[in-house]
C-alpha positions in Angstrom: -0.5 7.6 -16.4 -2.4 4.5 -15.8 -4.2 5.3 -12.4 -3.9 1.7 -9.8 -6.2 2.4 -7.1 -8.9 5.3 -5.5 -9.9 6.5 -2.4 -13.3 8.1 -1.8 -12.3 9.8 1.8 -16.2 11.2 1.2 -18.6 12.5 -0.8 -16.2 15.1 -1.9 -12.9 14.2 -1.6 -12.0 11.6 -3.3 -7.7 9.9 -3.9 -6.3 8.4 -6.8 -2.3 6.8 -7.3 -1.0 5.9 -10.3 2.6 5.0 -12.6 4.8 7.3 -12.4 4.3 8.4 -8.9 0.9 9.7 -9.9 -0.9 11.2 -6.7 -4.5 12.7 -7.7 -7.5 15.0 -5.3 -10.1 15.9 -5.6 -12.5 18.2 -2.9 -15.2 18.4 -5.3 -16.7 14.7 -6.2 -14.0 14.9 -9.0 -15.4 18.5 -11.4 -11.6 19.2 -10.6 -8.4 18.1 -9.7 -5.0 18.3 -7.7 -2.2 16.4 -9.4 1.3 15.7 -8.4 3.9 12.9 -9.0 6.0 12.9 -6.5 3.4 9.6 -4.7 6.8 7.3 -5.2 10.9 8.3 -4.9 13.2 9.7 -7.5 13.8 6.1 -10.2 17.5 6.2 -12.0 18.1 9.5 -13.4 15.2 10.9 -15.6 13.7 12.0 -12.2 10.6 10.5 -12.7 9.1 8.5 -9.6 8.8 5.1 -8.9 5.1 3.5 -9.7 2.6 4.2 -6.9 -0.2 0.9 -6.7 -2.0 1.7 -3.1 -2.9 3.9 -0.6 -4.3 4.5 3.1 -5.6 7.5 4.1 -6.6 8.1 7.6 -7.8 11.5 7.4 -7.9 14.3 4.9 -4.1 15.2 5.5 -2.7 11.8 6.5 -1.7 8.8 3.9 0.4 5.9 2.6 1.1 4.7 -0.9 2.7 1.9 -1.7 5.1 0.8 -4.9 7.3 -0.4 -7.0 10.9 0.2 -5.2 9.7 3.1 -3.0 8.3 0.8 -0.2 6.2 2.8 1.9 5.3 6.4 1.5 4.0 9.6 3.8 2.3 12.2 3.8 0.9 14.6 5.9 -0.5 17.7 4.0 -2.7 15.8 2.0 -0.9 14.9 -1.2 1.6 17.9 -1.6 4.5 15.9 -0.2 5.8 12.8 0.4 8.3 10.8 2.9 10.1 7.5 3.1 8.5 5.5 6.4 11.1 1.6 6.7 8.9 -0.9 5.3 11.3 -3.6 6.9 12.4 -4.9 3.5 14.9 -3.9 0.6 13.1 -1.2 -1.5 15.7 -1.9 -4.4 14.1 -5.1 -4.5 10.8 -5.5 -3.0 7.5 -4.1 -5.0 4.3 -3.8 -2.8 1.5 -3.8 -4.3 -1.4 -3.5 -1.8 -1.8 -2.6 1.7 -4.9 -2.6 3.9 -5.4 -1.7 7.9 -7.9 -3.3 10.2 -10.6 -1.4 11.4 -9.0 0.4 14.8 -6.7 2.0 12.0 -3.5 1.2 14.0 -2.5 -2.0 12.5 -2.0 -2.6 8.7 -0.6 -5.0 6.3 1.6 -4.2 2.5 2.1 -6.9 0.2 4.6 -7.0 -2.7 6.8 -9.5 -4.6 8.3 -12.3 -3.5 5.6 -13.3 -1.2 7.0 -10.0 1.2 4.0 -9.0 4.1 5.4 -5.7 6.2 3.4 -5.3 8.6 2.5 -2.5 11.2 0.8 -1.4 14.2 1.0 1.6 15.0 -0.9 3.5 12.1 2.3 3.4 9.5 4.6 5.0 11.4 6.7 1.8 11.6 6.8 -1.7 9.9 7.7 -4.6 10.7 8.6 -7.8 8.4 6.8 -10.7 8.3 7.7 -14.9 6.9 4.9 -15.6 4.4 6.3 -19.1 3.4 6.1 -18.6 0.0 8.3 -16.8 -2.7 5.4 -16.0 -5.7 3.8 -12.3 -5.7 1.3 -10.7 -3.5 -1.4 -8.6 -5.5 -4.1 -8.1 -2.5 -4.0 -8.3 0.9 -7.4 -7.7 3.2 -7.7 -7.9 6.8 -10.8 -6.9 9.3 -9.5 -7.2 12.8 -5.8 -7.2 12.4 -5.9 -11.1 13.3 -7.4 -12.7 10.2 -5.7 -11.7 7.1 -5.7 -12.6 3.9 -3.6 -12.9 0.8 -4.0 -13.0 -3.4 -0.6 -15.1 -4.8 0.0 -14.4 -8.2 -0.1 -18.0 -9.2 -4.2 -17.8 -8.8 -4.4 -18.7 -4.8 -5.1 -17.5 -0.7 -3.4 -17.7 1.4 -4.4 -16.9 5.4 -3.3 -16.4 8.6 -5.3 -16.4 12.3 -2.3 -15.0 13.9 -2.1 -11.2 12.5 0.5 -13.1 10.3 2.9 -15.0 12.4 2.5 -18.3 10.4 0.1 -18.5 7.3 -1.8 -21.5 5.6 -3.1 -22.2 2.1 -7.2 -21.8 1.4 -8.6 -23.9 -0.7 -10.8 -22.3 -3.0 -12.0 -25.1 -4.9 
């Protein structure tokens, strides 16, 4: 399956996610991989999992995945099992494409279709929907301090918040 994101947690432990709920993990710098195709919710009647687009691990066991029609999933056992975390969004209609966390590891943002943004301040245990003021899809998000946030839209522009996502403004890119 097509892979969408990778995180190198250490020199030897890496994680990757992709389409059909694919989760991959290596603990020997890529020599061998463990696979799990359940990093997404069941999709229709096929038994296939929904797509996973991005991931964020805080340690070797605890991680989050965002994806299509699955919202946010978490693992506490290094990717062996996944459970749904309420995202504050309608997972039936919203796909989440990207997430990023501040240096504190507590404040994070996930973004996706329809200009949807959701925020956590407790390392992903709970999420609150924010209002972005746009309806184009957000494909990427970045934050360093949890207060200043940049998002890239599918329409080729950037938006910025300097107040933790309460308000947003267009960024002139020239």
